[in-house]
C-alpha positions in Angstrom: 46.9 -47.2 14.0 43.4 -47.3 12.4 42.4 -44.4 10.1 39.5 -42.1 10.8 36.6 -42.7 8.4 35.1 -40.1 6.1 31.8 -41.0 4.6 30.8 -39.1 1.5 27.2 -39.4 0.3 25.7 -38.0 -2.9 21.9 -37.6 -3.3 20.7 -37.6 -6.9 17.0 -36.6 -7.5 14.8 -35.5 -10.3 11.1 -34.6 -9.9 8.9 -36.8 -12.1 7.4 -35.4 -15.3 5.6 -37.1 -18.2 8.2 -38.5 -20.6 5.7 -38.8 -23.4 5.1 -35.1 -23.6 8.7 -33.9 -23.4 8.4 -32.0 -26.7 5.6 -29.9 -25.2 7.6 -28.8 -22.2 8.5 -25.1 -22.1 9.7 -25.4 -18.4 13.2 -26.5 -17.5 12.3 -29.9 -16.0 13.6 -31.8 -19.0 16.6 -29.5 -19.3 17.4 -30.1 -15.7 17.5 -33.8 -16.2 19.6 -33.6 -19.4 22.0 -31.2 -17.7 22.2 -33.6 -14.8 23.1 -36.4 -17.2 25.8 -34.4 -19.0 27.2 -32.4 -16.1 26.9 -34.9 -13.2 26.0 -38.5 -13.9 28.2 -39.2 -16.9 31.2 -37.3 -15.4 30.7 -39.2 -12.1 30.8 -42.5 -13.9 33.8 -41.3 -15.9 35.5 -40.4 -12.7 34.9 -43.8 -11.3 36.5 -45.4 -14.4 39.5 -43.1 -14.2 40.1 -43.9 -10.5 39.6 -47.6 -11.1 42.1 -47.7 -14.0 44.7 -45.8 -11.9 44.0 -48.1 -8.9 43.0 -45.2 -6.7 40.7 -46.7 -4.0 37.4 -45.0 -3.5 34.1 -45.5 -1.6 31.0 -43.4 -1.8 27.4 -43.6 -0.8 24.9 -42.7 -3.5 21.1 -42.2 -3.4 19.3 -42.4 -6.7 15.6 -41.6 -6.2 13.0 -43.8 -7.9 11.6 -41.0 -10.0 15.1 -40.2 -11.3 15.7 -43.9 -12.1 12.4 -44.1 -13.9 13.3 -41.2 -16.2 16.9 -42.4 -16.8 15.6 -45.9 -17.8 12.8 -44.5 -20.1 13.6 -45.1 -23.8 11.8 -41.9 -25.0 13.9 -39.8 -22.5 17.1 -41.5 -23.7 16.2 -40.8 -27.3 15.4 -37.2 -26.7 18.6 -36.7 -24.7 20.6 -37.7 -27.7 18.4 -35.4 -29.8 19.1 -32.6 -27.3 22.9 -33.3 -27.6 22.6 -33.1 -31.4 21.1 -29.6 -31.0 23.9 -28.5 -28.7 26.5 -29.9 -31.1 24.9 -27.9 -34.0 24.7 -24.8 -31.8 28.5 -25.1 -31.0 29.4 -25.6 -34.6 27.4 -22.5 -35.6 29.2 -20.5 -33.0 32.6 -21.7 -34.3 31.6 -20.7 -37.8 31.1 -17.1 -36.7 34.4 -16.8 -34.9 38.0 -16.4 -36.0 40.6 -18.7 -34.5 42.3 -15.7 -33.0 39.2 -14.8 -31.1 39.5 -15.3 -27.4 36.1 -17.1 -27.3 37.2 -19.6 -29.9 39.0 -22.1 -27.6 36.2 -21.9 -25.0 33.5 -22.7 -27.6 35.7 -25.5 -29.1 36.3 -27.0 -25.6 32.6 -27.0 -24.7 31.7 -28.4 -28.1 34.2 -31.3 -27.6 32.7 -31.9 -24.2 29.2 -32.2 -25.6 30.4 -34.6 -28.4 32.2 -36.7 -25.7 28.9 -36.9 -23.7 27.1 -38.2 -26.7 29.8 -40.8 -27.4 29.9 -41.9 -23.7 26.2 -42.1 -23.5 25.7 -44.1 -26.6 28.9 -46.2 -27.0 30.3 -46.5 -23.5 27.2 -46.8 -21.3 24.8 -48.0 -24.0 22.2 -45.5 -22.9 21.9 -47.4 -19.6 23.5 -45.3 -16.8 21.8 -47.3 -14.1 23.6 -50.5 -15.2 26.9 -48.6 -14.9 26.1 -47.5 -11.3 25.1 -51.1 -10.5 28.5 -52.3 -11.8 30.4 -50.1 -9.3 27.9 -51.1 -6.6 28.7 -54.8 -7.3 32.4 -54.0 -6.9 31.8 -52.4 -3.6 33.0 -49.0 -4.7 29.7 -47.3 -4.1 26.8 -48.2 -1.8 23.3 -47.5 -3.3 20.8 -46.5 -0.6 17.1 -46.7 -1.1 14.7 -43.9 -0.4 11.0 -43.0 -0.5 9.1 -43.6 -3.8 8.5 -39.9 -4.7 10.7 -38.0 -2.2 7.8 -37.3 0.1 8.5 -35.4 3.3 7.6 -38.2 5.6 7.1 -36.3 8.9 4.0 -34.7 7.3 2.4 -38.2 7.2 3.6 -39.8 10.4 0.0 -40.1 11.8 -1.0 -41.8 8.5 1.0 -45.1 8.8 -0.4 -46.5 5.5 0.9 -43.4 3.6 4.4 -43.7 5.1 4.4 -47.5 4.6 3.4 -47.0 0.9 6.3 -44.5 0.3 8.9 -46.8 1.9 7.6 -50.0 0.4 7.3 -48.6 -3.1 10.8 -47.0 -2.8 12.3 -50.4 -1.7 10.6 -52.3 -4.5 11.7 -49.7 -7.0 15.3 -50.0 -5.8 15.2 -53.8 -6.3 13.6 -53.4 -9.7 16.3 -51.0 -11.0 19.4 -52.4 -9.3 18.5 -55.9 -8.3 20.0 -55.2 -4.8 18.7 -55.4 -1.3 19.8 -52.1 0.3 21.0 -51.7 3.9 20.4 -48.0 4.2 17.3 -45.8 3.8 17.6 -42.2 2.9 15.0 -40.0 4.4 14.0 -37.3 1.9 15.4 -33.9 3.1 16.5 -36.0 6.1 13.0 -35.4 7.5 12.7 -37.3 10.7 10.1 -37.5 13.5 9.9 -40.2 16.3 8.2 -43.3 14.9 9.8 -43.3 11.5 12.5 -45.6 12.9 9.9 -48.2 13.4 8.8 -48.1 9.8 12.3 -48.1 8.4 13.4 -51.1 10.5 10.3 -53.0 9.7 11.3 -53.1 6.1 14.7 -54.6 6.9 16.9 -51.5 6.7 19.9 -51.4 9.0 20.5 -47.6 9.2 19.5 -44.1 8.2 21.2 -40.7 8.2 19.9 -37.7 10.1 21.0 -34.1 10.2 23.4 -33.4 13.0 20.9 -31.8 15.4 18.6 -34.8 15.0 21.2 -36.9 16.8 22.8 -34.2 19.0 19.4 -33.2 20.5 18.5 -36.9 21.1 17.6 -38.3 24.5 20.0 -38.9 26.1 22.5 -36.6 24.5 24.9 -38.8 22.5 28.2 -38.9 24.3 30.1 -39.4 21.0 28.3 -36.6 19.2 28.1 -37.2 15.4 31.5 -39.0 15.4 30.0 -42.4 16.0 26.6 -43.8 15.0 24.0 -44.4 17.7 21.3 -47.0 18.1 17.5 -46.5 18.2 15.6 -48.6 20.7 14.7 -51.1 17.9 18.2 -51.6 16.7 18.2 -49.2 13.8 21.6 -47.5 13.4 21.5 -43.7 13.1 24.3 -41.7 11.6 24.5 -37.9 12.0 25.7 -35.9 9.1 28.0 -32.9 9.5 25.9 -30.0 8.2 29.0 -27.8 8.0 30.3 -29.8 5.1 27.7 -28.6 2.7 28.1 -25.0 4.1 31.9 -25.0 3.4 31.5 -26.5 -0.1 28.4 -25.1 -1.7 26.9 -22.7 1.0 27.3 -18.9 0.9 31.0 -18.2 1.0 31.7 -21.9 0.2 34.4 -23.2 -2.2 32.1 -23.2 -5.2 31.8 -19.4 -5.1 35.4 -18.7 -5.8 35.7 -15.9 -8.5 37.9 -18.1 -10.8 35.2 -20.7 -11.2 32.8 -20.8 -14.2 29.6 -18.8 -13.9 26.8 -21.3 -14.3 24.1 -18.6 -14.5 25.4 -16.7 -17.5 24.7 -18.7 -20.6 25.3 -18.0 -24.3 21.7 -18.9 -25.0 20.4 -16.0 -22.9 22.5 -13.4 -24.7 22.5 -14.6 -28.4 20.1 -13.5 -31.1 17.3 -15.7 -32.4 19.4 -16.1 -35.5 22.4 -17.3 -33.6 20.2 -19.8 -31.8 18.5 -21.2 -34.9 17.7 -24.9 -34.5 18.1 -24.7 -30.7 15.1 -22.6 -29.6 11.9 -24.5 -28.8 8.7 -23.5 -30.8 7.6 -20.8 -28.4 11.2 -19.4 -28.3 11.6 -19.8 -24.6 15.3 -19.4 -23.7 16.7 -22.5 -21.9 20.4 -22.9 -20.8 22.6 -24.4 -23.5 25.7 -25.2 -21.4 27.8 -22.9 -23.4 29.1 -20.7 -20.6 32.3 -18.7 -21.0 32.6 -16.4 -18.0 33.9 -16.6 -14.5 31.9 -15.9 -11.3 33.9 -12.8 -10.4 32.3 -9.3 -10.6 34.6 -8.5 -13.6 33.1 -11.4 -15.5 36.4 -12.3 -17.1 36.6 -15.1 -19.7 36.9 -18.6 -18.1 40.3 -20.2 -17.7 40.1 -24.0 -17.1 43.6 -24.3 -15.9 43.2 -21.6 -13.3 39.9 -23.0 -12.1 41.3 -26.5 -11.7 44.3 -25.1 -9.8 41.9 -23.5 -7.4 39.8 -26.7 -7.1 43.0 -28.5 -6.0 43.6 -25.9 -3.4 40.0 -26.2 -2.1 40.2 -30.0 -2.1 43.3 -29.8 0.1 41.5 -27.4 2.5 38.6 -29.7 2.7 40.7 -32.8 3.4 42.8 -30.9 5.9 39.7 -29.7 7.7 38.4 -33.3 8.2 41.8 -34.6 9.2 41.9 -32.0 12.0 38.3 -32.4 13.0 38.5 -36.2 13.2 41.9 -36.1 15.0 40.4 -33.8 17.6 37.3 -36.0 18.0 39.5 -39.1 18.4 41.5 -37.4 21.1 38.5 -36.0 22.9 36.6 -39.4 22.8 39.8 -41.4 23.6 39.0 -43.6 20.6 40.5 -44.1 17.2 37.2 -45.5 16.0 35.6 -42.2 14.8 33.8 -41.4 11.6 31.8 -38.5 10.1 29.2 -38.4 7.3 29.2 -35.6 4.7 26.1 -35.5 2.5 25.7 -33.4 -0.7 23.2 -33.1 -3.5 24.7 -34.6 -6.7 23.6 -31.6 -8.7 26.1 -29.5 -6.8 28.9 -31.3 -8.6 28.8 -30.3 -12.2 25.4 -28.7 -12.6 25.7 -25.9 -10.1 29.4 -26.0 -9.7 31.2 -26.7 -13.0 34.4 -27.7 -11.3 32.7 -29.7 -8.6 33.4 -33.1 -10.1 37.0 -32.3 -10.5 37.1 -31.1 -6.9 35.5 -34.3 -5.7 38.1 -36.4 -7.6 40.9 -34.4 -6.0 39.4 -35.1 -2.6 39.2 -38.8 -3.2 42.8 -38.8 -4.4 44.0 -36.8 -1.4 42.2 -39.1 1.1 43.7 -42.1 -0.6 47.2 -40.6 0.1 46.3 -39.5 3.7 47.8 -41.1 6.7 44.8 -39.9 8.8 41.7 -40.6 6.8 40.1 -43.2 4.7 36.9 -43.2 2.7 34.2 -45.5 4.0 30.5 -46.4 3.5 27.9 -46.6 6.3 27.5 -50.2 5.5 31.2 -50.8 6.4 30.5 -49.8 10.0 27.4 -52.0 10.6 29.1 -54.1 13.1 26.4 -55.4 15.4 28.9 -56.5 18.0 29.7 -52.9 18.7 28.5 -51.5 22.0 26.8 -48.4 20.8 24.8 -45.9 22.8 21.0 -46.1 22.6 19.5 -42.7 21.7 16.0 -41.5 20.9 16.6 -39.0 18.0 15.0 -35.6 17.9 12.7 -34.4 15.1 14.8 -32.7 12.4 15.4 -32.0 8.8 18.2 -30.8 6.5 16.1 -28.0 5.1 14.5 -24.7 6.3 16.0 -23.9 9.6 16.4 -27.5 10.4 12.7 -28.6 10.6 11.4 -28.6 7.1 9.1 -25.6 7.7 9.7 -24.4 4.1 7.5 -27.4 3.0 4.6 -25.9 4.9 4.7 -22.2 4.6 2.1 -19.6 3.5 2.8 -20.3 -0.2 2.3 -24.1 -0.1 0.4 -25.1 3.0 -2.8 -25.6 1.1 -1.2 -28.6 -0.7 -0.8 -30.7 2.4 -4.5 -31.1 3.3 -5.3 -32.3 -0.2 -2.4 -34.8 -0.2 -3.3 -36.1 3.2 -7.0 -36.5 2.3 -6.0 -38.4 -0.9 -3.8 -40.7 1.3 -6.7 -41.4 3.6 -9.1 -42.1 0.8 -6.5 -44.3 -1.0 -6.3 -46.3 2.2 -10.1 -46.7 2.2 -10.1 -47.9 -1.4 -7.4 -50.4 -0.7 -9.4 -51.9 2.2 -12.6 -51.7 0.3 -11.3 -53.5 -2.8 -8.8 -56.0 -1.4 -9.0 -58.6 -4.1 -10.1 -56.8 -7.3 -8.5 -57.5 -10.7 -8.9 -56.3 -14.3 -10.0 -52.8 -15.0 -10.7 -52.0 -11.3 -7.2 -53.1 -10.3 -5.7 -51.0 -13.1 -7.7 -47.9 -11.9 -6.7 -48.6 -8.2 -3.0 -48.9 -9.3 -3.3 -45.6 -11.2 -4.8 -44.0 -8.1 -2.0 -45.2 -6.0 0.6 -43.7 -8.4 -1.2 -40.3 -8.4 -1.3 -40.2 -4.6 2.4 -41.0 -4.4 3.1 -38.2 -6.9 0.9 -35.8 -4.9 3.1 -36.5 -1.8 6.3 -35.4 -3.6 8.2 -32.6 -1.8 9.1 -31.2 -5.2 5.8 -29.3 -5.5 5.8 -27.5 -2.2 9.5 -26.8 -2.5 9.0 -25.1 -5.9 6.2 -23.0 -4.6 8.2 -22.0 -1.5 11.3 -21.0 -3.6 9.2 -19.4 -6.3 10.8 -21.7 -8.9 8.2 -22.2 -11.7 5.3 -22.2 -9.2 2.6 -22.3 -11.9 4.0 -25.6 -13.2 4.3 -27.1 -9.7 0.8 -26.1 -8.8 -0.6 -27.5 -12.1 1.2 -30.8 -11.7 0.0 -31.2 -8.1 -3.6 -30.4 -9.0 -3.4 -32.9 -11.9 -2.2 -35.6 -9.5 -5.0 -34.9 -7.1 -7.7 -34.5 -9.7 -6.7 -37.8 -11.4 -7.0 -39.6 -8.0 -10.4 -38.0 -7.4 -11.6 -39.1 -10.8 -10.7 -42.7 -10.0 -12.2 -42.4 -6.5 -15.5 -41.1 -7.9 -15.6 -43.6 -10.8 -15.2 -46.6 -8.4 -17.9 -45.2 -6.2 -20.2 -44.9 -9.3 -18.9 -48.2 -10.7 -18.2 -46.5 -14.0 -14.6 -46.3 -15.2 -13.6 -44.8 -18.6 -11.2 -47.3 -20.2 -10.1 -44.6 -22.7 -9.3 -42.1 -19.9 -7.5 -44.7 -17.8 -5.4 -45.9 -20.7 -4.4 -42.3 -21.6 -3.4 -41.6 -18.0 -1.4 -44.8 -17.8 0.5 -43.7 -21.0 1.1 -40.3 -19.5 2.4 -41.7 -16.2 4.3 -45.0 -16.9 5.8 -44.6 -13.4 6.1 -47.8 -11.4 4.5 -50.3 -13.9 4.6 -52.9 -11.1 2.4 -50.9 -8.8 0.1 -52.8 -6.5 -2.4 -50.5 -4.8 -2.5 -52.8 -1.8 0.6 -51.1 -0.4 -1.9 -48.6 1.0 -3.7 -51.3 2.9 -3.5 -51.5 6.7 -0.7 -53.8 7.8 -1.9 -56.8 9.8 
């Protein structure tokens, strides 16, 4: 009897910021990246190593966006991450000096300090500051499948009538994936799973074999898929389409999900928000803005009791069992209803949910993997494993959909951020005009055109409208977006006047070393 296939996919993303001005940042962009490294990416790699050494089979799909890869591979970011860890180590040591060993906080501070020290040792000595190479190692072994995605996480449905803009995002994303991992990917991840009819043509034209849609994108397809989301479907051009189970994210990290158990660590209450300036000496930035330190000692419950690692891990094991049992039952029922043992289901999560937002999330994920390895009903799989072109799959025209808002990405175009789209679209149109107007230019003009292409791609990022919609540091998001658009306009006007400031262009290139291989012709009309 063949086992039912459970496909787990993690999406890791970080909005781009200027690495060369990290010290000047008073917003949490750099802290979010560093927390991601410490709480998610290093623990994920450590989990892979542990499972590997214990011969526990595992398979995962992973998306690492080009902007995240750019920052992780940047030497200045790596240096400053180590410096940030040094500040955290100093902060932990200062806390211990002010506590007696009999104090109930002492073991919690000691445990967190040891975790930070281990992160530093792992980053420098185990992974040699090169986390991407470690992920590539597990991809080469077949344990993880690395999917490609758009260059700057643009919400592609907003540009479907501008084919050059969509092509540029996909082409730059594909080239970036090859540059960072040296791999030709089979799958393409649509940012926010944003899909409209026509995107399948672009994805397939770049050689991708499949993509993943939110469940209603497949279920509302024409004709209605007879196998639901329990088997992939085929687009008319041969692109495979998998439907994710949106209830997976709801039961894990949604309201009322596993991560909200009272016994888990409260990720919002941080020592750095409650300590005095004197206690935080050496940690505060120059303007004394309070940023999370990672030293968190309380549970999520209303009583805010002190955190107990053993109790939290016991609960994580219970929640992992509930998750695996749920999918054993769900896939068993699907197999019976479809009269087929060849059923599968895709569960996609954001990587930040495991570690950053849910402290015990990585431990929970490890327990899920271990339980599936022991299961008689389930096995972990990757989408690539199922790309059997001899299969007789149903042809379906998917429906427009997204895995955000109410299912259609309307939060990327609301009353707070709708003004952004017209500027981003106009910049795309003008970039297309420049690419066609200067098809063979070299030297300073080519440098300016490449810089313009980078700025347009950054202006398309869904990070900016999302931050405005959620009210998360909207001033920063607005300023960055305006800077991207203004930089493009400067290049556009300079080329029109045939006067380019070499000094200004060099400075901008230093500020945005994103995609050093950029070729502005990706915005040209395809013949």
